[in-house]
N, C-alpha and C positions, 0 to 999 in steps of 0.2 A: 551261426553258432551250432556246434555239434551237440546234440542231445542224446546220442547213442548211449545205451546202458553199458555197452561193452568197453569202449575206449574213446578217448578224445583224439583230436587230430594230432596231438603231440605224442601219442603213444601211451599216456597214462590211462589207467583203467577206471571207468566211471562205475563205482560199486556202491557208493554211500547214498542212502536215502535220507529222509527227514530224521527218522529216529536215530540212526547212527551218527548223523551230523550233529544232532543235539547232544548226544553222548560225548562226542569229541569236544564240544564246547564246554560241557559240564566238567569233563576231566581236566580241562585247562583252568577253569575258574574255581571249582570246589577242590582246591589243592591245598598245599601247605600254607598258603597265605591266610586262610581262615583260622589256622591254629596259632599264627604268630602275629598277624597285623593288628588285632584289637588292642594289644598292649601299647605299642608306640602311638597308635591313633588316640588312645585314651590319655596318654601323657600329653599329647598335643592339644586335645580339645576339652579335656575334663568332662563336665556334664554335657558338653556339646557334641559328644561322640555320635549320638544318633543323628544329629543335624549334619555332621560330617558325612555319615553314611548316606543320608538323603541327597546331599550335594553330589557325592560321587555317583549315586544312582542316576541322577538327572543327566550329568555329563555323559555317563556310560550309555544311557538311552539315546541321547542325541547322536553319539558316535555310532551306536549300533544301527540306528535308522539310516545314517549317511552311508555306513559300510554296506548295509543291505541293498540300498539303491545302486551303489557302485558295483557290487558283486553281481547283481542281476544284469547289469550292462556289460561287465567284463568278467565273466566266470573263468578266470585263468589263475594258475598257480602264481603266488607272489603277493596277493592282497594289495595293500596300499602302495607297494612299490609299483605295481601295474597301474593303479588308479592315478597316482601322481605323474607317472610317465605319460599316460594317455591324455590327461586333462590339463596338466600344468606345465609339462615339459620334462625332458630327460633328467635335468638336474634335480628337480624336486622328487622324482621317483627314486633317483639314486640316493638322495639324502634320507628318505624314509626307509629304503631298504638297508642302507648302511646302519642307521640307528637301530633297526630291528635286529639285524644279524649280529652286530657287535654286542649290543646290550643283552640280547637273549642268549648268545653263546655263553656269556658270563653267568647269566641266570641259570642255564643248564648245569654248569659246573657247581654253582651254589646249591641248586636243588639236589644234585647227586650227593654233595657233601652233607646235606641235611638228612638224606636217607641214611648215610653212614653214621652220622651222629646219633640218630635214634636207634638204629639196629645194633651197632657195635662201636661205641665211642672210641675205644682204644685202637681200632683199626678203621677209622672213618674214611681215610683216603682209599684203602684197598676195597672197601665195600662200595664206595662211590664209583670207582673204576669198573667194578663188576656190574653194577647197576647200569652204567652207560653202555657197556658191551652187550649186556643182555637185551636192553631195550632197542639198541641199534639193530640187533639181529632180528627182533620182532618186526621192526619197521621194514627191514630189508625183505622180509617174507611177504609183504603186501599190505596195503592199507586196510584190508578186511581183518587181518589178524590184529593189527593195531587197534581197530575199533572194538573188536571182541574183548581184548584185554582191558581196554579203557572202560567198557561196560561193567566188568567185574570190579574194577577199582572204584568206580563211581558208586556202585551198590554198597561196597564195604564202608567207604568214607561217609556216605549219607546215613547209613545205619549208626555209625559212631556219633555223628553230629546230632541225630535224633535222640540218642541216648543222653547226650550232654544236656540238651534242651529239657527233656522230661525230668531228669534228675535235678537240675537246677531249679526249674519252676515248681517242681513238686516237693521241694525240701522245706523244712522249717526255717532255713536261713534265707529264703527268698523274700525280698520286700521290694515292691515296685518303686517305692519312694527313694530307695537307695540309689537308683539310677540317676537321680538329680543331685546327688551329693557331690561335694568337691568343688563346686563353683565352675562357671564357664571360663574358657580361656580366651574369649573374644573371637572376632571374625577371622583374624589371622590363624588362630589355633584350629578353628573349624575347617578352614581351607587346607591347612597342612594335613589334618587328619583325613580330609577327603582325598588329597593327593596320595597318601599312603594306602588308603582303602581302595582307591581306584586301580592301583597296581594289581590287586587281587581280582578285579572284575575283567581285566583286559583280555582274558583268554578267548573271548568270542571271536577275536580276529583269526584264531586258528581255523575256524570254519571257512572263512574267506580264502585263506592261503591254500586250502585244498580244493580250490575251485574246479580244477580239471579232473577231480576224482569223485565228483558228486553227480548223481543222476538228475536230469532236468534242473540244472543249476539256477536258472532264472527264477524258478519258484522255490526250490528246496533251500537255497542259501539264505534268502531273507527270512523265511519262516523259521528255519533252524536257529538263526542268530537271535531272533526275538524270543522264541520259546526258551532257549538256553538262558538268556539274560534274565527273563522273568522268573524262572525257577531259582536261579542263583540269588537274585534280590530277596526273594522270600526266605530262602535258607539263611542268608547272612543276617537279615533282620531278626529272625527268630533266635539265632545264636547270640547276637549282640544283646538283645533284651534279656535273655536268660542269664548270660554271664554277668551283665551289669546288675541284675537283681540280686546276685549273690555277693559279688566283690565290690560293687560300686566303682565309680570312675577312678578314684585314688588307688584302690586295691588292684584294679585291672591294669592301671598304668605301671604299677610296681611289679606285676607278675612276670616271671621269666617264661613260664609256659601257661598262658592265660586259661586255656580250656582245662588243662590238667589241674591247675590251682583252683578253678571254679568247682569242679566235681569234688575235690578234696574239702573245700570249704562247705560244700553242700552236705557233707557227712558220708560220702561214699568213696573212700580212698581206694577201695578195691577196683574202681573203674579207671583209676589213673593209668595203669599199664595198658588198658584197652585204648585209652585216648592217645597215648604215646605211639602205640602200634598203628592207630588210625592216621596219625600225623605222618608216619613213615610211608604208609600206603598212599596217602594223599600226595606226598612229595614225589613218589614214583609216578603217579598219574600226571602231575605237572611236568615232570621230566619227559615222559613219553610224548605229551602234547607239544612241548617246546621243541624237542628234536624233530618232530613232524613239521612244525611251522618253519623253523629255521632252514631245514633242508629244502623245503619248497621255495622259500624266498631266494636261497642260494641258486636253485635251479633257474628261476626267472632272471636273476641278475647275470648268471653265466650265459644265458641265451643272448643277452645284449652286450656281452663281453665286458661287463663291469667287474666280473670275476672270471677266472680262467675258463675258457670254453669247454674244456674237458669235463667240467662238472655238470654240463647240460645233458649228459647221456641219460637215457631211460632204459631200464633192464628189459630185454626182449621177452622174458617169461613173466616176471612179477609185476611189470609195468609200474615201477617206482623209480625215482631219481637216485639210483643206487650209489653212484659216485659221490653225489652231494651228501647223501646220508652217511656214507663211510667217512668222508672228509670231516663233516661236522662231528660225528661220533669220535673220530680220532683227536680232533682239537679239544673237545670237551673232556675226553679221558685224560689227556696230558695235563690240562688245567686242574682237573680233579685230583690227579696224582701228585701234583707238585706245589699247588698254591691254594691257600684258603681264601677264596674270593667272597665268602659270605658277608664279610664286612666291607667289601670294596665294590659293590654293585649299585650304589645309590644312583649312579647315572642311568641305570636301567629304567627307573621310574620316569626320569626326565625324558629319556629317549622314547618311551612308549607314548608319552603325551605329545611329543613332537610328531611321532608316527600318525597318531589320530588327528592331530591338527592338519596334517597334509591330507588325510582322508576327508575331513570336513571341508577344507578349501577346494578339494576336487569335486565334492558333491555340490558345492555352491555353483559350479559352472554347468551343472546338468540342466538347469531350468532358470529362465530369467524371471519367473513369477516371484514377486516378493513373498507370497505366502509359502511357497516351496523352499524359500531360502532361509526361513526362520530357524529351522532345526540345524542346518549346518553352521549358521552364524552363531547360534547359541553354543553348539559343540566346540567351535573354534575358540570363542571367547573363554569358555569353560576350561578347555585344555591349557590355554595360555595362563589363566589365573592359577590353576592347580600346579602347573609346572614351576612357576616362579614363587609359589608359596612353599615349595619344598625347602628343606635345609640348604643353606648356601653352598655347602660342600657338594651336595648332589647336583645343584644347578651348575656349579663350576666344572665338575667332572663331566656332566652331560654336554656342556658347551664345548669342552675340550674334545670330546669324541666326535661331535658334529664338525668341528673345525678340521679334525684329521680327515673326516670323510670328504669334506670340501676340497682339501688339498689333494687327496687321492683322485677325485674327479677331475681337477684341473690338470694334474700330471697326465692322466689318461687321455684327456682331450688334446693336449699338446703333442703327445706321442702319436695319436691317431692322425693328427693334421700333417705330420711330417711325411 
């Protein structure tokens, strides 16, 4: 294992320490999801929203622990694609990578369109393309520049979220008992809410996908994953309690812009534009982290010829997978310019749960000790439960994407055998 601070054996430069790695994870998780996910989660779970958040947190913790162990063993770009390939076989690695790349590419376009919708609704597509081009240029300049921009974005979004919490809990409209109103939706509703909220937690995988750009990865990646997840859990819990105390489960479920509606109900309408601006900045942070993660997974898959080998190149000066970054940026820009995918990416939640299911199955193989297998087993069962608790349209779309990935793998194998 190469632990040089300058470069990995692949040519990518190891520049990220624990702090920058945590920031990358926070930029992925404290994104646009926290501004949007509470509404549909409340519609699904009613007064069981906080229980859904707790379930999502437990599954996320199991996945994070499994990912941390695997990242320490395989500190390479690609994340679960690499873990599945090394522990379960090439097919499972391919399936995880396929689910991640296809699902997250659509998520990138959706996040870019979210930026456009907040900043200039009449020209959402044009703003989305501009955002993709700008962030691709930042990533092309090196991982250090991406980490610095992410740090600024995280600071801005965290300040906005803190303002929402203070305003809501400090207002006369706040009532803790309101959080229990509306009645529970049952176990199915709680699981569905957990599946929707889990999607917002999933960004800690971005730390693992940057495995070849982290200093001392065997120590840095596990620490960074757990620190980032712990911070995000605290932030999400505070925001959920604050917003519920003002709107209640019914009002939150009906809110089009949950956090903006909450500060308006708390009697501070002047903060609404700030919240909307914070949501736009958060979407930029999510987009930046998504572009980083997808391009690194494309790099890993291109090395194994699951994708065109030309995408495996590393820039001689900036030490980044520049062709993969440009290819991903180009595809996302075209999608953002031509298609509104915000309502058509339900399969992304399903895909990310399959991705983590493969991670947990891979971690299961690391140790035969029953005690060490409890966490990956719980994570695997949790991922399966949340995946199939999602709306049936999302499950069907996700299954279709995985079937397409399986077909691509089969064609490639037959072609290679000739």
